[in-house]
N, C-alpha and C positions, 0 to 999 in steps of 0.2 A: 856565922860563916855564910858567905854568899856563893850560890851556885850559878854559874853562867852556862845555861843550856841553850844551845842554838837550835831553832826549829828548822829542820830540813824538809819537813813535810808540808810546806806552804801550798804546793800544787795539789796535794791530796786533800787538804782542807777546803780549798776552793771547789774542787771537783765534787766533794761530798755535799756541799751546800747547793750546788747546781743540780745535782740529782734529786735532792730533797724538793727543790722548787719545781723541777720538771714533773715529778710524781704528783705533787699537789695540784699542778695545773691539769694533768691528765685526769685525776679524780674529779676536779671541778667540772671539766668539760663533759665527762661521762654523766655526772649527776645533772648538769644543766641540760643536756640533750634530752633527757627523759621529760623534763618540764616543757620543752619547746617542741615536742613531737606533734606533727600535724595530724589532726584527728580526721580530716576529710569532710565530706558532706554526708549528712544523714538523710536518706530519702526513704519515704514509704511509697513503694510502687504499687500500682493497682493490680488486682488479681487478673489472671488471664481471661476469666469469663466475664469480667465487668464491662459494661458498656461505657463508651466514652462520655464524659460529662459535658453536657451542652450548656454553654454560658452565653449570656447576653453581653453586648459591648460595654455596658455600664458596670459589669461585674469583674472586669479585668483591667490590669495595667499592662499595656502592650509595650514591651521593650524590644527594639530591633537592634541587632549588632551586625551591620554589614561589613564586608571585607575591607571597605575603605577606611575604617577606624572610627567612624562616627558612632554615637549612641543616640538613638531616637526613642523617646518615650511619648506614647500617644500622639505621634505625628510631629513632635517638636524635638529639635536637636538640642541635647544637653551635654554639658561637660561631665567628666567622671566625678568631680567633686559635688555636682548638683543632684546626683542620683538619689542619695539618701534623703535629702530634703523634699525632692519631688515625690518620691514614694510615700514619705511620711505625711505630706499634705493630702495626698489622695486617700490614704488610709484613715486620716482623721475625719474626712467627709463621709467615707463609707468603709467601715472596718470589714475585714474578711475578704478583701479582693484577692484575686488570683493573679500572680505575675506570670505573663506569658512571654517567654524569652525566645525570640526568633533569631537564630544564629546562622550566618552564612557558613558554608563549608570551609572556607579558608581562614576563619577566625581562630586565633591562638587560644588554647585551653586556659591559660593564665588570665586572659582578658575576660573570658566568661566567668571564671571564679571571682574575679574582682568585682564584676557587676552584681553577681549573686550576693557577695559579702556586703556591698554597699546597700543593696535593697533590703538585706536582713537587718542592717543597722537602722534602716528606715522603718522597720516593723513588719516587713513581709514574712509570711509563714508558709504560704502555698505557692507552688511553682508548677509551670508546665514548660518544658523545653522542647522547642521544635528546631530541627536541623534542616536548613534550606539547602538543598543540593544544587550544584551548578547545572545549568542547562547545557546539554551537549551541543557543541558547535558543529553544524553540518559541514562535512568535508566533501568537496567534489573530487572524485577520483579521475585521474587522467585516463584517456582512452588507451586501450591496449594496442600495441603495434601489431600490424597484421603481417 
């Protein structure tokens, strides 16, 4: 005996598989987000009473980040891709150098982080960050009417 049963729940079947897939995707992205969480930058700050460390010019790697978008290492303009190799070469000659980052006031935070990351990849472990403030522009006030 042959039973001919027609399925009228085709839409229900498709909807149930779509919800299964959507829940699996939600679970995947929740789990994946935990692995890709940004850890930030770990800094050891000096104590309040400590005197500033005096360094000679041959003990530092001077990186300047002007507002213009250039990256200058020890007086030479370098591209973003060259930061790692430049820092690595300097650290091979003299390990333990301190990277001094001079950042203009208008430089984006993301740019500073990318320079720090590239220098870390080059082997730098010690940093000093200096924020260079803009000089105020003198404004001549108009004379008051009498």
